[in-house]
Steps between C-alpha positions, in 0.01 A plus 500: 500500500239605242133407507488475122459152351536346155464149358672542163825686433668624185879536512631680196641810341325831545356483148309184588282687746206693353420782747134473405485127563441498876204660673562683828873445458733602777869457564606315812829449677573152634781431747683167476784322686699532178480876462285707269341364181597649165242776547160580644235245406185619324187319622150529355207314347469360148198299382401445861842362596752658734819553301846628594763640263869502591759650260784247505771757430334793678276762339805683361684177410759557774581130555707297255401131488761369745428729802119490471376432856328177399448372854347827618274510193358150547475538878308827462252344258450207737429751780229653284334161464606436140459140389572542127766694311498589131854597399559641151863562401702596195723222364724422206445210261743209469314338208421604144133407539453713812461846352513849649142588588414142603378408848643190668310333785813384681493156663867438597824684574878460507663712770828672407475773764737530794508666840127568524284414802320182392310406816323645803660229715864587561536412867333280759297305248573356157247487217552275198215629285402301191513692174481201268207689346582859597189663353144462622329245276158660536618851415690363199188327369287810550759721330531269201122500453490879513781534245330254265180702505690824446665350190841648570834333427600295803668178612330268749825420675863603506810476717641829628878526542537747786832688498648739755495822301493789478716450191376302203666170405812474288452329166692200637269474801188536289617228260591278795144520632362426152732206437506338842153558645266355241192600699605865529282738304531838673754684715432751777633644825220502759317167516735358767467526795159666461308186405688287756416737785138504388496121529652522851222744587245253356386758247397392150729660240489536122766655276379663179817563301477773237767446234682818395809384307712208373769539768871506416516192273326678213650718228366806683598467867252618762512863612288700741351730235353210300376329816311813607348545156363145473392491866289811445301303241485191725356693795157547343469124448625419851253742657209345311611148597508600867165677487339197334673250728419650840118450491552136398719409797297294750472634852597159642828322426409137443679399177868556582746394771621856571293554820669204672856544368653508850326186618801269452770761437619581849792330677 
């Protein structure tokens, strides 16, 4: 058990974290009933707020999307006292008007993953958590306001198709998502079960999806080299969004249902 505490967490790739961002930063190890988190968690102070950073795939990107220890990650952040999570992630675009370099403030998802651990309650008690609105409404509103003021290309909402990975989609799969899920605008590999577990933990969660490519439906199918190149440019924008957003997050949670998500969920 660590004595370190944080109220806001960032879950993202190593490039999202600016080593100079947190004052008095230190790395802490948190033990959970679900094993070790992806890596040590960096905790420090930014703009007077206690902030934690957790690299989703590990500092050396050792975890592919499907074996990421999502339950351990969320549990560890809860142990630190985290009540809000900002979760940037790289995604592909499923629509012509959602361009590489754009930011999408995700509001919904379709889950096409399989075999992951989707709940903390797998024995003795059953939890039917509501994810009708899977993202925190307050964090979404705050993020949209920040992006408007920054005057960057972004979309106020978008549905994320979450696939198993680690491979990219076939062209047939990509076209299926485009043709049959009219709401779908981006495709990724990590949103589920991360956001669902955050809701079970009664933690507010926001997904900031950074578009890197046009997925496999386009004339130039997605590849890792192009993703890394565009994401490098996206990181500067994502970091500025996070730095601007954190000071604007209220200390009290009074405008969203996230803090009472378990109230009527247990059987």
